[in-house]
C-alpha positions in Angstrom: 0.0 0.1 0.1 1.4 3.5 -1.0 1.8 6.4 1.3 -1.2 8.1 -0.3 -3.3 5.2 0.1 -2.4 5.2 3.9 -3.5 8.7 4.2 -6.4 9.0 2.0 -9.5 8.0 4.2 -10.1 10.0 7.0 -7.0 12.1 7.6 -8.4 15.7 6.9 -11.2 14.6 9.5 -8.7 13.6 12.3 -6.5 16.9 11.8 -8.7 19.5 13.6 -7.9 17.9 16.9 -4.3 17.5 16.4 -4.2 21.2 15.0 -5.7 22.2 18.1 -3.2 20.7 20.4 -0.3 21.9 18.2 -1.7 25.6 18.6 -2.1 24.9 22.3 1.6 23.8 22.5 2.9 26.7 20.6 1.0 29.1 22.7 2.6 27.6 25.9 6.0 27.6 24.3 5.6 31.3 23.4 4.5 32.0 27.0 7.5 30.0 28.2 9.6 32.2 26.0 8.2 35.4 27.5 8.9 34.2 31.0 12.4 33.2 30.2 13.0 36.6 28.7 11.9 38.3 32.0 13.8 36.0 34.0 16.9 36.8 32.0 16.5 40.5 32.5 15.6 40.3 36.2 18.8 37.8 36.7 20.9 40.2 34.6 20.1 43.2 36.4 20.3 41.5 39.8 23.9 40.4 38.9 24.6 43.9 38.0 23.4 45.4 41.4 25.3 42.8 43.3 28.5 43.6 41.4 28.0 47.3 42.1 27.2 46.4 45.9 23.7 47.6 45.7 21.4 45.6 48.1 19.0 43.6 46.0 16.1 44.6 48.1 16.7 48.3 47.0 13.1 49.3 45.6 14.5 52.2 43.8 16.1 50.0 41.4 13.5 47.3 41.0 10.5 49.7 40.3 12.2 51.0 37.3 13.2 47.4 36.3 9.7 46.2 36.5 8.7 49.0 34.3 11.3 48.3 31.8 10.3 44.7 31.5 6.9 45.7 30.7 8.2 48.0 28.0 10.4 45.4 26.9 7.5 42.9 26.6 5.4 45.3 24.6 8.2 46.1 22.1 9.4 42.5 21.9 5.6 41.5 21.2 5.3 44.0 18.5 8.8 43.2 17.0 7.7 39.3 16.5 9.9 38.0 19.1 7.2 35.7 20.1 6.2 34.6 16.7 6.1 30.8 16.6 8.8 31.0 14.2 11.0 32.2 17.0 10.6 28.7 18.8 12.4 26.9 15.9 14.9 29.5 14.2 17.6 30.8 16.3 18.5 33.8 13.9 15.0 35.6 14.1 14.6 34.5 17.8 17.9 36.5 18.8 17.4 39.3 16.1 14.1 40.2 17.3 14.7 39.9 21.1 18.0 41.8 20.9 16.5 44.6 18.8 13.4 44.7 21.4 16.2 44.9 24.2 18.0 47.7 22.5 14.7 49.7 21.9 14.0 49.2 25.5 17.4 50.7 26.6 17.0 53.5 24.3 13.6 54.6 26.0 15.2 54.1 29.4 18.1 56.4 28.6 15.7 59.1 27.0 13.5 58.8 30.2 16.6 59.0 32.5 18.1 62.0 30.9 14.7 63.8 30.5 14.2 63.3 34.2 17.8 64.2 35.1 18.0 61.1 37.2 21.5 60.0 36.1 23.2 60.9 39.4 20.9 58.4 41.4 22.1 55.4 39.3 24.8 53.0 39.7 26.7 53.1 36.4 28.8 50.0 37.2 25.5 48.2 38.3 23.4 49.4 35.0 26.5 48.6 32.7 26.8 45.2 34.2 23.1 44.6 34.2 23.0 45.4 30.4 25.7 43.1 29.6 24.6 40.1 31.8 21.0 40.5 30.7 22.1 40.4 27.0 24.2 37.2 27.8 21.3 35.4 29.5 18.7 36.6 27.0 20.6 35.1 24.0 21.5 32.0 26.0 18.1 31.1 27.0 16.7 31.6 23.7 19.3 29.6 22.1 18.5 26.7 24.7 14.8 26.9 24.0 15.1 26.8 20.2 17.5 23.7 20.5 15.0 22.1 23.0 12.1 22.7 20.8 13.8 21.2 17.8 15.0 18.2 19.6 11.4 17.4 21.0 9.0 18.5 18.7 11.0 18.7 15.3 8.3 18.8 12.5 5.2 18.4 14.9 5.0 21.7 15.9 3.1 23.0 12.9 0.1 21.3 11.1 1.6 20.5 7.5 -0.6 19.3 4.8 0.8 17.7 1.3 -2.0 17.6 -1.5 -1.1 15.1 -4.2 -2.6 16.2 -7.6 -0.9 13.6 -10.0 2.4 15.0 -8.7 5.6 13.4 -7.0 5.9 12.4 -3.6 8.7 13.7 -1.5 10.9 10.7 0.1 10.7 12.4 3.5 6.9 13.3 4.5 7.4 13.1 8.4 4.9 15.4 10.3 2.9 16.0 7.2 -0.7 14.8 6.4 -0.9 13.4 2.9 -4.3 13.9 0.9 -4.9 12.6 -2.7 -6.9 15.5 -4.2 -8.7 13.2 -6.6 -9.8 11.0 -3.8 -11.3 13.9 -1.8 -12.7 15.7 -4.8 -10.4 18.6 -4.8 -9.2 20.1 -8.2 -7.6 23.4 -9.4 -10.7 25.0 -10.6 -10.7 28.7 -10.6 -14.2 29.2 -12.2 -15.9 27.1 -9.3 -16.5 29.1 -6.0 -17.7 25.9 -4.4 -14.2 24.2 -5.2 -12.4 27.0 -3.7 -14.9 26.9 -0.4 -14.0 23.2 -0.3 -10.3 23.7 -0.5 -10.6 26.6 2.2 -12.6 24.2 4.5 -9.7 21.7 4.3 -7.1 24.1 4.8 -8.5 26.1 7.8 -6.9 23.7 10.3 -3.4 23.8 8.8 -0.5 26.2 9.0 1.2 25.1 5.9 0.2 23.4 2.7 2.3 21.9 -0.2 0.9 21.0 -3.4 2.4 18.3 -5.9 0.9 18.6 -9.3 2.0 18.5 -13.1 3.4 21.7 -14.5 0.2 22.6 -16.4 -1.6 22.9 -13.2 0.8 25.0 -11.1 -0.4 28.5 -12.1 -4.0 27.5 -11.2 -3.0 26.1 -7.9 -0.8 29.1 -7.2 -3.9 31.3 -7.8 -6.1 29.4 -5.5 -3.6 29.4 -2.6 -2.9 33.2 -2.8 -6.3 33.7 -1.2 -6.3 30.8 1.3 -4.6 32.8 4.0 -2.0 30.0 4.8 1.7 29.4 3.8 1.3 27.9 0.5 3.9 26.1 -1.5 4.2 24.3 -4.9 6.8 21.6 -5.4 8.8 22.2 -8.7 11.2 19.4 -9.0 12.6 20.6 -12.3 14.3 23.5 -10.5 16.2 21.2 -8.2 19.2 21.2 -10.6 19.4 25.1 -10.3 18.6 25.3 -6.4 17.2 28.8 -6.8 17.5 31.3 -3.8 14.8 33.7 -4.6 12.5 35.0 -7.5 13.2 38.6 -8.9 12.3 40.7 -12.0 14.6 41.8 -14.7 12.5 44.4 -17.0 9.5 42.8 -16.4 10.6 39.3 -16.9 10.5 37.0 -13.8 14.2 35.4 -12.9 15.3 33.0 -10.6 18.1 34.2 -8.2 20.6 31.1 -8.2 23.6 32.7 -6.5 24.5 35.7 -4.2 27.5 36.2 -1.9 26.8 34.8 1.5 28.5 37.9 3.4 27.6 41.3 2.8 30.0 44.1 2.9 29.6 44.6 6.7 30.1 41.0 7.6 33.2 40.6 5.0 34.7 43.7 7.0 34.1 42.0 10.4 35.7 38.7 9.2 38.7 40.5 7.8 39.3 42.5 11.0 39.2 39.3 13.0 41.7 37.8 10.6 44.1 40.6 10.9 43.6 41.1 14.6 44.5 37.5 15.4 47.1 36.8 12.5 49.5 39.7 13.0 50.1 39.3 16.8 50.3 35.3 16.1 52.9 35.7 13.4 54.9 38.1 15.9 54.6 35.7 18.7 55.2 32.4 16.7 58.2 33.8 14.7 60.8 31.7 16.9 58.8 28.6 15.9 58.7 29.5 12.3 62.5 30.1 12.2 63.1 26.9 14.3 60.8 24.8 11.8 62.6 26.4 8.7 66.2 25.5 10.0 64.9 22.0 10.6 63.7 21.3 7.4 66.9 22.7 5.7 69.1 20.5 7.9 66.8 17.4 7.4 66.8 17.4 3.6 67.8 19.6 0.6 65.5 22.1 -1.0 63.2 25.0 -0.3 61.5 25.7 3.2 58.2 26.5 2.0 56.0 24.3 -0.4 53.8 26.3 -3.0 50.7 24.8 -4.5 47.8 25.9 -6.8 44.6 25.8 -4.8 41.1 27.0 -5.6 40.2 30.2 -3.6 37.2 32.4 -3.2 35.3 33.0 -6.6 36.8 29.8 -8.1 40.0 31.8 -8.5 43.4 30.0 -8.2 46.1 31.2 -5.8 49.3 29.5 -4.3 49.1 28.2 -0.8 52.2 28.3 1.2 53.1 25.4 3.5 56.3 24.2 5.3 57.6 21.5 2.9 57.2 18.2 4.5 58.2 15.9 1.6 61.3 15.4 -0.4 61.6 17.7 -3.1 61.8 15.2 -6.0 58.6 13.6 -4.6 56.6 16.6 -4.1 53.1 16.3 -5.7 52.4 19.8 -7.2 48.8 18.6 -8.5 48.0 16.9 -5.2 46.7 13.9 -7.2 48.0 11.4 -4.7 46.6 11.9 -1.2 49.0 11.5 1.7 49.0 8.1 3.3 49.9 7.0 6.7 53.6 6.1 6.7 54.0 7.8 3.3 57.5 7.1 2.2 57.7 10.7 0.7 57.4 12.5 3.9 60.7 13.5 5.6 61.4 13.1 9.4 60.9 16.6 10.1 57.9 16.5 7.7 56.2 13.6 9.7 56.4 15.9 13.1 55.1 19.2 11.5 52.2 17.5 9.8 51.3 15.6 12.9 51.3 18.7 14.9 49.7 20.8 12.2 52.9 23.1 12.2 53.1 22.8 8.3 50.1 25.1 8.1 51.5 27.9 9.9 52.8 29.9 6.7 49.1 30.1 5.5 49.0 33.0 7.8 50.8 34.9 5.2 48.1 33.9 2.7 45.6 35.4 5.3 47.5 38.6 5.5 47.6 38.8 1.6 43.8 38.4 1.7 44.0 35.0 -0.3 42.9 33.1 2.7 40.7 33.5 6.0 41.5 31.9 9.4 38.3 30.2 9.3 36.5 28.9 5.9 36.4 25.8 3.9 39.7 24.1 3.3 41.3 24.7 -0.1 42.1 21.3 -2.0 44.8 20.6 -4.7 43.4 20.6 -8.2 44.2 16.9 -8.7 42.7 15.7 -5.2 40.4 12.5 -5.8 38.2 10.2 -3.9 37.6 6.8 -5.3 39.4 7.8 -8.5 37.1 10.7 -9.0 38.0 14.5 -8.8 36.2 16.2 -5.9 33.9 18.1 -7.8 33.0 14.9 -9.9 31.9 13.4 -6.7 29.4 16.3 -5.7 28.9 19.3 -7.9 27.9 21.2 -4.8 31.7 21.3 -4.2 32.0 24.5 -6.2 29.3 26.3 -3.6 32.3 26.2 -1.2 34.3 28.9 -2.9 31.7 31.6 -2.3 33.8 32.3 0.7 37.6 32.7 1.3 39.4 29.3 2.1 40.5 28.8 5.5 43.3 27.5 7.7 40.8 25.7 9.6 37.2 25.1 9.5 33.9 23.4 10.4 34.8 20.1 8.6 38.3 20.2 10.4 37.1 20.4 14.0 34.6 17.8 13.1 37.6 15.4 12.3 37.1 15.5 8.5 40.8 15.7 7.5 43.3 13.4 6.2 43.4 11.1 3.0 40.1 11.0 1.2 40.1 7.4 0.5 36.2 7.1 -0.3 33.5 9.3 -1.6 32.1 9.6 1.8 35.4 11.3 3.1 34.8 14.4 0.7 31.0 14.3 1.0 31.5 14.9 4.8 33.7 17.9 4.2 31.5 19.4 1.5 28.4 19.0 3.8 30.2 20.6 6.8 31.5 23.6 4.5 28.1 24.2 3.0 26.6 24.2 6.6 29.2 26.8 7.5 28.7 28.9 4.5 25.0 29.1 4.9 25.1 29.7 8.7 28.2 32.1 8.9 28.4 34.3 12.1 31.4 36.0 13.6 30.8 33.9 17.0 30.8 30.8 14.9 34.4 31.7 13.5 35.6 32.4 17.1 33.9 29.1 18.2 35.8 27.0 15.3 39.0 28.8 16.2 38.8 27.6 19.8 37.7 24.1 18.7 40.9 23.9 16.5 42.8 23.8 19.6 41.5 20.3 20.1 42.3 18.9 16.9 45.9 20.3 16.3 47.1 16.9 17.0 44.9 14.5 15.2 45.0 10.8 14.3 44.1 11.6 10.6 46.9 14.2 10.5 49.7 12.5 8.5 
């Protein structure tokens, strides 16, 4: 029996009760989010008062704080900080809450200066309270989003999939499936009763997805536009292009299939982080760099550095710098042969610097030159293969990685995906991690990856 056969009979009739439960759960979770916000604000300012040496029972501080919490609640509600979307998506949850907190602080400062009450306040207590409240606010929201995802997954929202002679997705977890023909629904814009029947079916759902042939997509789209619901239509023919959005060029619809993952401000922040860390590190590690260079020259004849063509941002080639770890006559400029454990091409010093990742240190020069970043997808040699296939032949999404500068370290590295690529899965793991990093970039994530790198500087796959 097919998935449709299992869901045709009676499934729409059972959904209203389930939908009511889901709405109730969402309401309670949103109330939990509100209570957690207030607790975070209260705890943060309590810490600030304690640091400033102000008694926690002092009413002259708690009365304004209570008023501020009311103002925050109103602004946050208006700013969609308690929208159910904030229960499952961390970015809008944090953004809306922090913006509401910033608005509350602005109003607070305007009131304080208007009343000329700045002398009655503990600047240390207020500053510490703002800092602690911000941290607690972000932390508890992150915790709630992770908990909701883990415990409710796709069951927090009522989702309907209508099959009208279309394809069925492989994963329909948490969705109710309905065969349009079996329940008497069709895309007919000339029949008001048909629109009424569809509206009656959709009223207990939060999201509906239509799967139908190409010649019916336009009619279904028109029917959904007035249904007061998040409506989507499956378009499998677009999958190879993976469009990001729909735009318009001189009156003609276009599909947006690519855009830079970072705007100018974020690129500037990432570059400043690179410079702020790389310059002091190069100065501090200069004795180590000199010692390694001397050891390489004493161990084997040849240059200290190894240069190799790698693919950088925008799919542009650059020369990566590494300490030479192989004998000159056996260096693989194309990178067609992955380094193996106990590889006889590696020198004695080379084995040590590869095991400890010291061979990667010259890449900080690439960072200073703007060719690389401290954190990003690792650049691979042009001839690198997995199961006798070039990396981009294993997965065409490989090229997507190059929307960002390559990095000395990255999400794939701290997850242990390094070393030889003996199987297709070895490179697929890296591509998946790199794409996750690309689509979820943040400055704090870069800092977290840098700290995580210390745990994998010496790794069993580093040889």
